[in-house]
C-alpha positions as CSV (number, residue, x, y, z in Angstrom):
1,M,-0.1,0.1,0.1
2,T,1.3,3.3,-1.1
3,L,1.2,6.6,1.3
4,K,-1.4,8.1,-1.1
5,R,-3.6,5.0,-0.7
6,L,-3.2,5.4,3.0
7,F,-3.7,8.8,3.4
8,V,-6.9,8.7,0.9
9,L,-8.5,5.6,2.8
10,N,-7.7,7.9,6.4
11,G,-9.6,10.6,4.8
12,V,-12.6,9.0,3.6
13,I,-13.0,6.9,6.9
14,A,-12.2,9.7,9.2
15,G,-14.3,11.9,7.2
16,G,-17.4,9.9,6.9
17,Y,-16.9,9.0,10.5
18,G,-16.8,12.7,11.4
19,I,-19.7,13.6,9.3
20,A,-21.8,10.9,10.7
21,L,-21.0,11.9,14.2
22,L,-21.7,15.5,13.6
23,V,-25.0,14.8,11.9
24,A,-26.4,11.8,13.9
25,A,-24.5,11.2,16.9
26,D,-27.4,9.5,18.6
27,P,-27.5,6.5,16.5
28,I,-23.9,6.1,16.3
29,L,-23.8,6.4,20.0
30,D,-26.3,3.5,20.4
31,V,-24.5,1.1,18.0
32,Y,-21.2,1.4,20.4
33,G,-23.7,0.8,23.4
34,I,-23.3,4.5,24.9
35,T,-26.5,6.0,26.3
36,P,-27.2,9.2,24.4
37,N,-27.3,11.7,27.2
38,P,-26.8,15.4,26.1
39,E,-23.2,15.5,27.6
40,G,-22.1,12.2,25.4
41,V,-23.9,13.5,22.0
42,Y,-21.9,16.9,22.8
43,M,-18.8,15.2,23.2
44,A,-19.3,12.9,20.5
45,R,-20.0,16.2,18.3
46,W,-16.5,17.3,19.4
47,F,-15.0,14.0,18.5
48,G,-16.5,14.0,15.0
49,L,-15.3,17.6,14.5
50,G,-11.5,16.2,15.4
51,L,-12.4,13.1,12.8
52,L,-13.6,15.4,10.1
53,A,-10.5,17.9,10.7
54,I,-7.8,14.6,10.3
55,G,-9.8,13.3,7.6
56,L,-9.6,16.6,5.6
57,S,-5.9,17.2,6.4
58,T,-5.1,13.8,5.1
59,W,-7.3,14.1,2.3
60,L,-5.3,17.5,0.9
61,A,-1.8,15.7,2.1
62,R,-2.6,12.7,-0.5
63,D,-0.3,14.0,-3.2
64,A,2.2,15.4,-1.1
65,A,2.7,11.6,0.3
66,D,4.4,10.8,-2.5
67,A,6.3,13.4,-3.3
68,A,10.0,14.1,-2.5
69,G,9.3,15.8,0.4
70,G,7.1,13.3,1.9
71,R,9.6,10.8,1.7
72,R,12.5,13.0,3.1
73,W,12.0,11.8,6.7
74,P,13.8,8.4,6.9
75,E,16.8,9.6,4.9
76,L,17.5,12.4,7.7
77,S,18.2,9.7,10.3
78,P,18.7,6.1,11.1
79,S,15.5,6.5,13.4
80,P,13.1,9.2,15.0
81,T,14.8,8.3,18.6
82,A,18.6,9.0,17.5
83,S,17.4,12.2,15.7
84,A,15.3,13.3,19.1
85,W,18.5,12.2,21.1
86,S,20.8,14.3,18.9
87,W,18.8,17.1,19.0
88,H,18.3,17.1,23.0
89,C,22.1,16.9,23.6
90,G,23.5,18.0,20.4
91,G,25.0,14.5,20.1
92,R,27.3,14.7,23.0
93,C,25.7,11.5,25.0
94,S,25.2,7.8,23.9
95,A,22.3,6.9,26.3
96,P,19.4,8.7,28.1
97,S,20.7,8.1,31.4
98,T,24.3,10.0,30.5
99,C,22.4,12.9,28.5
100,W,21.5,15.2,31.5
101,A,24.8,16.2,32.2
102,G,25.6,16.8,28.6
103,S,22.3,18.4,27.5
104,R,21.4,22.2,26.8
105,W,19.6,22.1,30.4
106,G,22.4,20.7,32.5
């Protein structure tokens, strides 16, 4: 599966659930076994808005997933953790336990 297909699939599913929760929260809460009281419907609609935002952002980013900039992250460092430690202590430590003394804040 390519990243473009993943982004399109995520956009469609998250957007669909988001719209469904915004429009008809009561039946969807019933499907999941939640009693649709006013507070639950209110929170379900906020969750639907969040899902709609995630779906829209991944749908709009579907073409950038296969672009050269979208594939750039794995080439920057061997792992995201290594790059985070390198940023934190400027590459002066090898393990989290020895990192505080050589960090920017130590």
